[in-house]
Phi, psi and omega in degrees: 000140183270136179273139179304329182291345180280349181262145174283168178300320180295320178293320178297319178297315179299319178297317180293318178299315179302318179294315181298320183279352178289122181299340180275350180274127177291116185285126179251163176302319180298322177299314182296314179298317179300315182295317178296320177296319178301311180297315180302317180294318179299318179292315180297327180274006182052051180307129181301335180299333181284335184293336179274357182271143179288162178300316177299323179292318178297322178295322177294318176304311182297316180302314181291325175300313181295319179299316180296316180296316180293328179295328177295323182289319189263350186267152170259238175283126183277134173280172179298321179296318178294322177296320178296318179295317179297317178298320178296317177298318179296320179298314179290323180294331181265006181306130179089347184257349181245155182303319181296317182286332178289335185263350181244132177290142184223334186281000000 
C-alpha cells in the first residue's frame, strides 16, 4: 500500500482532480470549491500550461469556470444530472492544467 507522504503536492493534486472528475465519485460541494480554488491559483500563478492555449480555448475555460462557480451559488440539492453537468464544467475549466488534459488534443 502506498503512503500519502510518498506523493508530491502536484501528484496529490492530480489524484484528487482525477477522483473529482470520475463519474463514479459522488461530487461534493467541497470537491467543487477545491477544484475552483486549484484553477484560480493556477491562473493567478501564471501557470505556463496556460500560455499554449488559444484565446477561444481560454474563453471556454473561463466560461466553464464561471458556470461551475455560479452553480454553487444557485443550487440546492444536486441531482445526478446536475452533478454530471458540474463535473463537465470543471473538466473544461481545468483544460490544460491537468496531466490528462495536457496529453489529449481537444480543440
